[in-house]
C-alpha atoms as a printed R data frame, in Angstrom:
    type eleno elety resid chain resno       x       y       z
1   ATOM     1    CA   MET     A     1 127.379  98.784  94.110
2   ATOM     2    CA   LYS     A     2 127.290  98.273  97.738
3   ATOM     3    CA   ILE     A     3 124.859  97.507 100.982
4   ATOM     4    CA   THR     A     4 126.056  98.665 104.108
5   ATOM     5    CA   ASP     A     5 123.848  97.764 107.420
6   ATOM     6    CA   SER     A     6 124.198  99.414 111.062
7   ATOM     7    CA   GLU     A     7 121.865  99.250 114.135
8   ATOM     8    CA   PHE     A     8 119.271 101.851 114.666
9   ATOM     9    CA   GLY     A     9 117.516 101.046 117.539
10  ATOM    10    CA   ARG     A    10 115.438  98.226 119.451
11  ATOM    11    CA   TYR     A    11 111.924  96.964 119.016
12  ATOM    12    CA   GLU     A    12 110.049  94.444 121.395
13  ATOM    13    CA   GLU     A    13 113.633  92.735 121.903
14  ATOM    14    CA   GLU     A    14 114.735  93.000 118.601
15  ATOM    15    CA   THR     A    15 117.349  94.625 116.633
16  ATOM    16    CA   VAL     A    16 116.340  96.873 114.162
17  ATOM    17    CA   ILE     A    17 118.633  97.653 111.189
18  ATOM    18    CA   GLU     A    18 119.059 100.254 108.783
19  ATOM    19    CA   TYR     A    19 120.118  99.145 105.389
20  ATOM    20    CA   THR     A    20 121.857 101.602 102.802
21  ATOM    21    CA   LEU     A    21 121.340 100.526  99.248
22  ATOM    22    CA   VAL     A    22 124.019 102.435  96.913
23  ATOM    23    CA   ASN     A    23 124.837 102.738  93.634
24  ATOM    24    CA   ASP     A    24 127.712 103.585  91.350
25  ATOM    25    CA   SER     A    25 126.470 107.165  90.792
26  ATOM    26    CA   GLY     A    26 126.311 108.266  94.556
27  ATOM    27    CA   MET     A    27 122.303 107.663  94.979
28  ATOM    28    CA   SER     A    28 121.445 105.374  98.152
29  ATOM    29    CA   VAL     A    29 117.874 104.058  99.223
30  ATOM    30    CA   SER     A    30 117.851 103.990 103.216
31  ATOM    31    CA   CYS     A    31 115.276 101.389 105.039
32  ATOM    32    CA   LEU     A    32 114.458  99.654 107.979
33  ATOM    33    CA   ASN     A    33 113.907  96.338 108.547
34  ATOM    34    CA   TYR     A    34 110.773  97.769 111.079
35  ATOM    35    CA   GLY     A    35 108.195  98.242 108.415
36  ATOM    36    CA   CYS     A    36 110.215  98.080 105.364
37  ATOM    37    CA   VAL     A    37 110.446 102.069 106.527
38  ATOM    38    CA   ILE     A    38 112.278 103.885 103.625
39  ATOM    39    CA   SER     A    39 114.115 106.219 105.875
40  ATOM    40    CA   LYS     A    40 116.248 108.471 103.345
41  ATOM    41    CA   ILE     A    41 116.502 108.594  99.791
42  ATOM    42    CA   MET     A    42 119.671 110.638  98.683
43  ATOM    43    CA   VAL     A    43 119.860 112.228  94.885
44  ATOM    44    CA   PRO     A    44 121.490 114.657  93.448
45  ATOM    45    CA   ASP     A    45 120.243 117.932  92.346
46  ATOM    46    CA   SER     A    46 120.857 119.696  89.105
47  ATOM    47    CA   ASN     A    47 124.212 121.216  90.613
48  ATOM    48    CA   GLY     A    48 125.034 117.760  91.363
49  ATOM    49    CA   ASN     A    49 124.317 118.028  95.216
50  ATOM    50    CA   LEU     A    50 123.068 114.915  97.146
51  ATOM    51    CA   GLU     A    51 120.172 115.702  99.198
52  ATOM    52    CA   ASN     A    52 117.433 113.538 101.181
53  ATOM    53    CA   VAL     A    53 113.994 113.844  99.297
54  ATOM    54    CA   VAL     A    54 111.759 111.932 101.640
55  ATOM    55    CA   LEU     A    55 110.551 112.601 105.015
56  ATOM    56    CA   GLY     A    56 111.900 110.349 107.713
57  ATOM    57    CA   PHE     A    57 113.290 110.178 111.376
58  ATOM    58    CA   GLU     A    58 117.015 109.911 112.539
59  ATOM    59    CA   GLN     A    59 115.993 108.580 115.839
60  ATOM    60    CA   PHE     A    60 114.075 104.992 115.914
61  ATOM    61    CA   ASP     A    61 112.088 106.384 118.957
62  ATOM    62    CA   ASP     A    62 110.715 109.190 116.810
63  ATOM    63    CA   TYR     A    63 109.084 106.624 114.596
64  ATOM    64    CA   MET     A    64 107.577 105.139 117.359
65  ATOM    65    CA   LYS     A    65 106.200 108.146 119.058
66  ATOM    66    CA   TRP     A    66 104.945 110.268 116.245
67  ATOM    67    CA   SER     A    67 105.559 108.942 112.543
68  ATOM    68    CA   PRO     A    68 102.524 109.183 110.565
69  ATOM    69    CA   TYR     A    69 103.502 106.052 108.280
70  ATOM    70    CA   PHE     A    70 106.562 108.071 107.170
71  ATOM    71    CA   GLY     A    71 107.781 105.520 104.151
72  ATOM    72    CA   ALA     A    72 106.255 102.873 105.560
73  ATOM    73    CA   VAL     A    73 104.813  99.396 104.042
74  ATOM    74    CA   ILE     A    74 101.198  99.645 104.359
75  ATOM    75    CA   GLY     A    75  99.125  96.428 104.784
76  ATOM    76    CA   ARG     A    76  97.188  94.359 104.803
77  ATOM    77    CA   VAL     A    77  94.945  97.073 103.168
78  ATOM    78    CA   ALA     A    78  96.254 100.410 102.857
79  ATOM    79    CA   GLY     A    79  93.588 102.886 103.089
80  ATOM    80    CA   ARG     A    80  90.316 103.198 104.855
81  ATOM    81    CA   ILE     A    81  87.520 100.680 105.690
82  ATOM    82    CA   THR     A    82  84.088 101.748 106.406
83  ATOM    83    CA   GLY     A    83  82.879 100.562 109.616
84  ATOM    84    CA   ALA     A    84  85.697  98.585 110.488
85  ATOM    85    CA   GLU     A    85  84.266  95.259 109.037
86  ATOM    86    CA   PHE     A    86  83.929  93.532 105.746
87  ATOM    87    CA   GLU     A    87  81.675  90.600 104.846
88  ATOM    88    CA   LEU     A    88  83.393  87.569 102.543
89  ATOM    89    CA   ASP     A    89  81.033  84.562 101.616
90  ATOM    90    CA   GLY     A    90  78.488  85.366 104.389
91  ATOM    91    CA   LEU     A    91  81.137  85.651 107.100
92  ATOM    92    CA   VAL     A    92  81.432  89.347 108.732
93  ATOM    93    CA   TYR     A    93  85.164  89.823 109.825
94  ATOM    94    CA   ARG     A    94  85.446  92.977 112.410
95  ATOM    95    CA   LEU     A    95  88.745  94.755 111.931
96  ATOM    96    CA   ALA     A    96  90.120  97.244 114.139
97  ATOM    97    CA   ALA     A    97  88.817 100.382 114.634
98  ATOM    98    CA   ASN     A    98  92.146 102.540 114.773
99  ATOM    99    CA   GLU     A    99  90.684 105.434 113.372
100 ATOM   100    CA   SER     A   100  87.079 105.131 114.717
101 ATOM   101    CA   PRO     A   101  84.312 104.166 113.733
102 ATOM   102    CA   ASN     A   102  86.619 103.148 110.560
103 ATOM   103    CA   HIS     A   103  89.792 101.075 109.992
104 ATOM   104    CA   ILE     A   104  92.640 102.823 108.468
105 ATOM   105    CA   HIS     A   105  96.130 101.439 107.204
106 ATOM   106    CA   GLY     A   106  95.822  97.814 108.206
107 ATOM   107    CA   GLY     A   107  94.971  98.483 112.131
108 ATOM   108    CA   LYS     A   108  96.910  99.172 114.950
109 ATOM   109    CA   LYS     A   109  99.887  97.443 114.167
110 ATOM   110    CA   GLY     A   110  99.518  96.701 110.508
111 ATOM   111    CA   PHE     A   111 102.297  96.064 108.507
112 ATOM   112    CA   SER     A   112 104.131  99.519 108.933
113 ATOM   113    CA   SER     A   113 104.827  98.519 112.467
114 ATOM   114    CA   VAL     A   114 105.952  94.625 112.500
115 ATOM   115    CA   MET     A   115 109.397  93.502 111.881
116 ATOM   116    CA   TRP     A   116 110.201  91.952 109.045
117 ATOM   117    CA   ARG     A   117 112.936  89.029 107.996
118 ATOM   118    CA   ALA     A   118 115.474  90.608 105.265
119 ATOM   119    CA   GLU     A   119 117.693  89.251 103.023
120 ATOM   120    CA   LYS     A   120 120.319  90.994 100.748
121 ATOM   121    CA   ILE     A   121 120.241  90.798  97.066
122 ATOM   122    CA   GLU     A   122 123.521  91.835  95.065
123 ATOM   123    CA   GLU     A   123 123.024  91.845  91.208
124 ATOM   124    CA   LYS     A   124 126.058  93.023  88.596
125 ATOM   125    CA   ASN     A   125 123.915  96.514  88.064
126 ATOM   126    CA   ALA     A   126 121.877  96.385  91.577
127 ATOM   127    CA   VAL     A   127 121.676  95.823  94.510
128 ATOM   128    CA   GLY     A   128 118.357  95.537  96.767
129 ATOM   129    CA   LEU     A   129 116.567  93.707 100.027
130 ATOM   130    CA   LYS     A   130 113.947  91.178 100.295
131 ATOM   131    CA   PHE     A   131 111.799  91.180 103.149
132 ATOM   132    CA   PHE     A   132 109.152  88.365 104.276
133 ATOM   133    CA   TYR     A   133 106.330  88.864 106.645
134 ATOM   134    CA   ARG     A   134 103.772  86.319 107.865
135 ATOM   135    CA   SER     A   135 100.806  87.764 108.933
136 ATOM   136    CA   PRO     A   136  98.859  85.280 110.813
137 ATOM   137    CA   ASN     A   137  95.370  84.364 110.563
138 ATOM   138    CA   GLY     A   138  93.153  86.838 112.607
139 ATOM   139    CA   GLU     A   139  95.739  89.437 112.617
140 ATOM   140    CA   GLU     A   140  94.156  92.698 113.215
141 ATOM   141    CA   GLY     A   141  91.092  90.964 112.264
142 ATOM   142    CA   TYR     A   142  92.071  89.672 108.383
143 ATOM   143    CA   PRO     A   143  91.126  85.876 107.930
144 ATOM   144    CA   GLY     A   144  93.875  84.075 106.194
145 ATOM   145    CA   ASN     A   145  97.750  83.409 106.921
146 ATOM   146    CA   LEU     A   146  98.997  85.486 104.754
147 ATOM   147    CA   GLU     A   147 102.782  85.209 103.078
148 ATOM   148    CA   THR     A   148 104.087  88.380 102.133
149 ATOM   149    CA   THR     A   149 107.153  89.805 100.354
150 ATOM   150    CA   VAL     A   150 108.243  92.746  99.768
151 ATOM   151    CA   THR     A   151 111.359  93.615  97.436
152 ATOM   152    CA   TYR     A   152 113.351  96.298  97.261
153 ATOM   153    CA   LEU     A   153 116.259  96.941  94.014
154 ATOM   154    CA   LEU     A   154 118.197 100.293  93.374
155 ATOM   155    CA   THR     A   155 119.729  99.755  90.097
156 ATOM   156    CA   ASN     A   156 122.613 102.139  88.308
157 ATOM   157    CA   GLN     A   157 120.039 103.690  86.114
158 ATOM   158    CA   ASN     A   158 118.760 105.365  89.390
159 ATOM   159    CA   GLU     A   159 115.637 103.788  89.632
160 ATOM   160    CA   PHE     A   160 114.523 102.239  92.732
161 ATOM   161    CA   GLU     A   161 111.771  99.549  92.314
162 ATOM   162    CA   ILE     A   162 108.796  97.974  95.051
163 ATOM   163    CA   THR     A   163 107.389  94.932  94.264
164 ATOM   164    CA   PHE     A   164 105.062  93.388  96.395
165 ATOM   165    CA   LYS     A   165 103.835  89.952  96.586
166 ATOM   166    CA   ALA     A   166 101.310  87.596  98.792
167 ATOM   167    CA   ARG     A   167  99.508  84.671  99.002
168 ATOM   168    CA   THR     A   168  96.890  83.075 101.189
169 ATOM   169    CA   ASP     A   169  95.445  79.825 102.468
170 ATOM   170    CA   GLN     A   170  92.015  81.202 102.783
171 ATOM   171    CA   LYS     A   171  89.799  83.845 101.146
172 ATOM   172    CA   THR     A   172  91.053  87.391 102.187
173 ATOM   173    CA   VAL     A   173  91.894  91.281 101.327
174 ATOM   174    CA   VAL     A   174  94.877  92.337  99.914
175 ATOM   175    CA   ASN     A   175  95.860  96.004  99.029
176 ATOM   176    CA   MET     A   176  99.300  97.101  99.807
177 ATOM   177    CA   THR     A   177 101.359 100.287  99.415
178 ATOM   178    CA   ASN     A   178 104.345 102.013 100.088
179 ATOM   179    CA   HIS     A   179 103.680 105.467 102.381
180 ATOM   180    CA   SER     A   180 106.612 107.630 101.452
181 ATOM   181    CA   TYR     A   181 106.193 111.434 101.855
182 ATOM   182    CA   PHE     A   182 108.322 113.039  98.803
183 ATOM   183    CA   ASN     A   183 109.894 116.159  98.893
184 ATOM   184    CA   LEU     A   184 112.486 117.154  96.055
185 ATOM   185    CA   SER     A   185 113.397 119.938  97.508
186 ATOM   186    CA   GLY     A   186 116.153 118.287  99.139
187 ATOM   187    CA   ASN     A   187 116.384 118.419 102.656
188 ATOM   188    CA   LEU     A   188 113.129 119.846 103.656
189 ATOM   189    CA   LYS     A   189 114.225 123.343 102.379
190 ATOM   190    CA   ARG     A   190 110.926 124.243 101.274
191 ATOM   191    CA   ASP     A   191 107.515 122.653 101.421
192 ATOM   192    CA   CYS     A   192 105.681 121.188  98.072
193 ATOM   193    CA   ALA     A   193 103.124 123.817  97.065
194 ATOM   194    CA   GLU     A   194 105.593 124.820  94.211
195 ATOM   195    CA   HIS     A   195 105.802 120.935  93.256
196 ATOM   196    CA   LYS     A   196 104.364 119.928  89.523
197 ATOM   197    CA   LEU     A   197 102.689 117.206  89.131
198 ATOM   198    CA   GLN     A   198 101.770 115.385  85.927
199 ATOM   199    CA   LEU     A   199  99.770 112.425  85.045
200 ATOM   200    CA   GLU     A   200  97.132 111.007  82.764
201 ATOM   201    CA   SER     A   201  93.898 110.797  84.702
202 ATOM   202    CA   GLU     A   202  90.609 112.262  83.684
203 ATOM   203    CA   SER     A   203  88.579 111.615  87.148
204 ATOM   204    CA   PHE     A   204  88.940 110.682  90.664
205 ATOM   205    CA   LEU     A   205  86.887 109.281  93.595
206 ATOM   206    CA   GLU     A   206  84.603 111.759  95.236
207 ATOM   207    CA   LEU     A   207  85.142 111.651  99.199
208 ATOM   208    CA   GLY     A   208  82.561 111.615 102.431
209 ATOM   209    CA   PRO     A   209  83.361 113.647 105.669
210 ATOM   210    CA   ASP     A   210  85.242 111.002 106.993
211 ATOM   211    CA   LEU     A   211  87.665 110.744 103.773
212 ATOM   212    CA   LEU     A   212  86.300 107.545 102.435
213 ATOM   213    CA   PRO     A   213  85.051 106.843  98.805
214 ATOM   214    CA   THR     A   214  81.371 107.747  98.576
215 ATOM   215    CA   GLY     A   215  81.547 105.498  95.543
216 ATOM   216    CA   LYS     A   216  80.886 108.017  93.513
217 ATOM   217    CA   ILE     A   217  83.568 109.062  90.201
218 ATOM   218    CA   ILE     A   218  84.051 112.339  89.862
219 ATOM   219    CA   ASP     A   219  85.404 114.500  86.082
220 ATOM   220    CA   ALA     A   220  88.710 116.281  86.758
221 ATOM   221    CA   VAL     A   221  88.879 117.864  83.882
222 ATOM   222    CA   ASN     A   222  89.201 121.353  84.016
223 ATOM   223    CA   THR     A   223  89.399 121.299  87.662
224 ATOM   224    CA   SER     A   224  92.420 121.579  90.531
225 ATOM   225    CA   PHE     A   225  92.208 117.495  90.304
226 ATOM   226    CA   ASP     A   226  93.205 117.589  86.344
227 ATOM   227    CA   PHE     A   227  97.120 116.628  86.261
228 ATOM   228    CA   GLN     A   228  97.228 115.863  83.094
229 ATOM   229    CA   GLN     A   229  98.926 118.790  81.589
230 ATOM   230    CA   GLY     A   230 100.641 119.174  84.544
231 ATOM   231    CA   ARG     A   231  99.782 121.395  87.719
232 ATOM   232    CA   LYS     A   232 101.530 122.823  90.848
233 ATOM   233    CA   LEU     A   233 100.147 121.257  94.135
234 ATOM   234    CA   LYS     A   234  99.284 124.792  95.624
235 ATOM   235    CA   GLU     A   235  96.716 125.136  92.689
236 ATOM   236    CA   GLY     A   236  94.706 122.256  94.993
237 ATOM   237    CA   LEU     A   237  95.964 123.897  98.189
238 ATOM   238    CA   ASP     A   238  94.768 127.440  97.604
239 ATOM   239    CA   SER     A   239  91.332 125.674  95.770
240 ATOM   240    CA   SER     A   240  87.732 126.434  96.903
241 ATOM   241    CA   HIS     A   241  87.011 123.191  95.050
242 ATOM   242    CA   PRO     A   242  84.381 121.625  97.670
243 ATOM   243    CA   GLN     A   243  86.460 118.071  97.482
244 ATOM   244    CA   ASN     A   244  89.970 120.303  98.576
245 ATOM   245    CA   VAL     A   245  88.390 122.093 101.184
246 ATOM   246    CA   LEU     A   246  86.771 118.480 102.392
247 ATOM   247    CA   ALA     A   247  90.396 116.998 103.026
248 ATOM   248    CA   GLY     A   248  92.040 119.912 104.779
249 ATOM   249    CA   LYS     A   249  92.399 122.436 101.738
250 ATOM   250    CA   GLY     A   250  94.537 119.893  99.984
251 ATOM   251    CA   TYR     A   251  94.269 116.439  98.334
252 ATOM   252    CA   ASP     A   252  94.129 113.096  99.866
253 ATOM   253    CA   HIS     A   253  91.967 112.032  97.218
254 ATOM   254    CA   PRO     A   254  92.508 108.541  94.585
255 ATOM   255    CA   LEU     A   255  92.912 109.621  91.320
256 ATOM   256    CA   ILE     A   256  91.883 107.029  88.769
257 ATOM   257    CA   PHE     A   257  94.119 106.390  85.944
258 ATOM   258    CA   SER     A   258  92.749 107.015  82.247
259 ATOM   259    CA   LYS     A   259  93.886 103.370  80.819
260 ATOM   260    CA   LYS     A   260  94.551  99.979  82.240
261 ATOM   261    CA   GLY     A   261  98.248  98.650  82.947
262 ATOM   262    CA   GLU     A   262 101.437 100.402  82.942
263 ATOM   263    CA   ASN     A   263 101.072 104.516  84.030
264 ATOM   264    CA   THR     A   264 103.385 107.068  84.891
265 ATOM   265    CA   ILE     A   265 103.347 109.920  87.325
266 ATOM   266    CA   GLU     A   266 106.240 112.716  87.380
267 ATOM   267    CA   LEU     A   267 106.591 114.953  90.079
268 ATOM   268    CA   SER     A   268 109.455 117.973  89.539
269 ATOM   269    CA   ASP     A   269 110.339 120.479  91.626
270 ATOM   270    CA   GLU     A   270 111.780 123.352  89.300
271 ATOM   271    CA   GLU     A   271 114.143 125.273  91.735
272 ATOM   272    CA   SER     A   272 116.378 121.914  93.001
273 ATOM   273    CA   GLY     A   273 115.715 120.657  89.326
274 ATOM   274    CA   ARG     A   274 114.778 117.357  90.414
275 ATOM   275    CA   LYS     A   275 112.250 114.709  89.078
276 ATOM   276    CA   LEU     A   276 110.867 111.888  89.826
277 ATOM   277    CA   GLU     A   277 109.063 109.393  87.269
278 ATOM   278    CA   ILE     A   278 106.807 106.723  89.098
279 ATOM   279    CA   THR     A   279 105.526 103.765  86.892
280 ATOM   280    CA   THR     A   280 103.176 101.518  88.440
281 ATOM   281    CA   ASP     A   281 100.569  98.837  87.280
282 ATOM   282    CA   GLN     A   282  97.963  99.997  89.831
283 ATOM   283    CA   PRO     A   283  94.683 101.277  88.645
284 ATOM   284    CA   CYS     A   284  95.150 104.586  91.014
285 ATOM   285    CA   VAL     A   285  97.271 106.610  92.788
286 ATOM   286    CA   ILE     A   286  96.376 108.357  96.127
287 ATOM   287    CA   LEU     A   287  97.880 111.575  96.177
288 ATOM   288    CA   TYR     A   288  98.298 113.065  99.789
289 ATOM   289    CA   THR     A   289  99.783 116.900 100.298
290 ATOM   290    CA   SER     A   290 100.285 116.064 104.008
291 ATOM   291    CA   ASN     A   291  97.076 118.233 104.773
292 ATOM   292    CA   GLN     A   292  97.459 117.325 108.980
293 ATOM   293    CA   LEU     A   293 100.971 117.281 109.069
294 ATOM   294    CA   ASN     A   294 101.344 119.690 112.192
295 ATOM   295    CA   GLY     A   295 102.412 118.055 115.218
296 ATOM   296    CA   PRO     A   296 105.463 118.853 118.008
297 ATOM   297    CA   TYR     A   297 108.200 117.028 116.373
298 ATOM   298    CA   SER     A   298 110.983 117.897 113.586
299 ATOM   299    CA   MET     A   299 112.452 116.040 110.948
300 ATOM   300    CA   SER     A   300 116.739 116.530 110.891
301 ATOM   301    CA   GLY     A   301 116.054 119.618 112.679
302 ATOM   302    CA   VAL     A   302 113.026 120.954 110.181
303 ATOM   303    CA   GLN     A   303 109.514 121.445 112.311
304 ATOM   304    CA   ALA     A   304 106.643 119.117 111.034
305 ATOM   305    CA   ARG     A   305 104.161 121.350 109.437
306 ATOM   306    CA   ASN     A   306 101.361 120.750 106.776
307 ATOM   307    CA   TYR     A   307 102.456 120.291 103.154
308 ATOM   308    CA   LEU     A   308 105.878 119.542 103.905
309 ATOM   309    CA   GLY     A   309 105.924 116.081 101.720
310 ATOM   310    CA   VAL     A   310 103.768 115.067  99.224
311 ATOM   311    CA   CYS     A   311 102.751 111.141  98.941
312 ATOM   312    CA   LEU     A   312 102.052 109.236  95.656
313 ATOM   313    CA   GLU     A   313 100.496 105.875  97.158
314 ATOM   314    CA   THR     A   314 100.178 103.452  94.257
315 ATOM   315    CA   GLN     A   315  97.431 100.799  95.206
316 ATOM   316    CA   GLY     A   316  94.045  99.626  94.264
317 ATOM   317    CA   PHE     A   317  90.628 101.660  94.855
318 ATOM   318    CA   PRO     A   318  90.648 101.846  98.963
319 ATOM   319    CA   ASP     A   319  87.402 100.436 100.651
320 ATOM   320    CA   ALA     A   320  86.948  98.429  97.540
321 ATOM   321    CA   ILE     A   321  85.660  95.794  99.684
322 ATOM   322    CA   HIS     A   322  82.626  97.817 100.367
323 ATOM   323    CA   HIS     A   323  81.952  99.038  96.276
324 ATOM   324    CA   PRO     A   324  81.622  95.900  93.997
325 ATOM   325    CA   GLU     A   325  81.363  98.541  91.024
326 ATOM   326    CA   PHE     A   326  85.600  98.881  92.305
327 ATOM   327    CA   PRO     A   327  88.397  96.845  90.956
328 ATOM   328    CA   THR     A   328  88.370  93.725  93.517
329 ATOM   329    CA   VAL     A   329  90.878  93.771  96.387
330 ATOM   330    CA   ILE     A   330  89.785  90.204  96.922
331 ATOM   331    CA   LEU     A   331  92.503  87.314  97.287
332 ATOM   332    CA   ASN     A   332  91.811  83.538  96.907
333 ATOM   333    CA   PRO     A   333  93.880  81.087  97.881
334 ATOM   334    CA   LYS     A   334  96.502  79.691  95.386
335 ATOM   335    CA   GLU     A   335  96.108  83.430  93.500
336 ATOM   336    CA   LEU     A   336  99.562  85.725  93.693
337 ATOM   337    CA   TYR     A   337  99.143  88.923  94.791
338 ATOM   338    CA   TYR     A   338 101.119  90.894  92.774
339 ATOM   339    CA   SER     A   339 101.857  94.683  92.419
340 ATOM   340    CA   THR     A   340 105.357  96.766  91.385
341 ATOM   341    CA   THR     A   341 106.264 100.536  90.890
342 ATOM   342    CA   LYS     A   342 109.127 101.749  89.855
343 ATOM   343    CA   TYR     A   343 110.757 105.348  91.148
344 ATOM   344    CA   ARG     A   344 113.088 106.651  89.012
345 ATOM   345    CA   PHE     A   345 115.248 110.308  89.597
346 ATOM   346    CA   TYR     A   346 116.626 112.329  87.539
347 ATOM   347    CA   CYS     A   347 117.549 116.312  86.400
């Protein structure tokens, strides 16, 4: 196992480094110290061909100009916050309205677009990186100094683990995730319509016209949101379900796991033979089928278009600070914010 690194660009007079973690079977994960961006994941198909299975750019300038959070860590709070403000203990905190009138994905300069300090991890059967960032009190409007650590670890079992930790010196809100866009066809040969998704979820959060949760939990059974027996994503892209139509003919929804604790998601692509098993301790996963990915840019020569990637963002419920019935995302001093998600690739 090994770690290599090379200069990838410059940002605010700092060097952006691309690190590549490689295990003994040839699987590799590349990531940046800018936004903890996962820029590439190389895994074999059923014939042993190593190909990239995430969306990313070859040039750093493209991340600055075009990236819809490709591979980035999202924080302090993933998803949208109604009205770009929230109240804690009688005080109102006003955030950046970067999707006016709402706040999304941590603000104008969230965790996805800051430089992180990186330390290499080299163990007998794993290599990885530990990223550190101190978010100062008031950054993007959030209270408290937040000491944040993100750990990426690749094992010889083709498992890639992401762990988030954070501590605050003042009551605040935290809900982090990784925003990778997966495409198991390899090197973006096809879109994700034929990908099959399976997970234990009997319900999902209803979205309003602004794509924020209304607070209503909808029964998924026998709908295009029922993935308990496995379902191809195209069934939702072609569905007349009002929630699929609202999201731009696809999914952009929090799917609620049926049980508390550890849950598993499986994404597969029959033609390549690749399968991705995701195990998480989070209460829901945001399924986003890149319904708004059309744009005047390309990735490794492939023109951006809708449905080219699928995001599976394991996290707490979005906009939970405005819905006391949702699991809380409030973090108090002396508490540890902790979240872990594992990605295992196999054929």
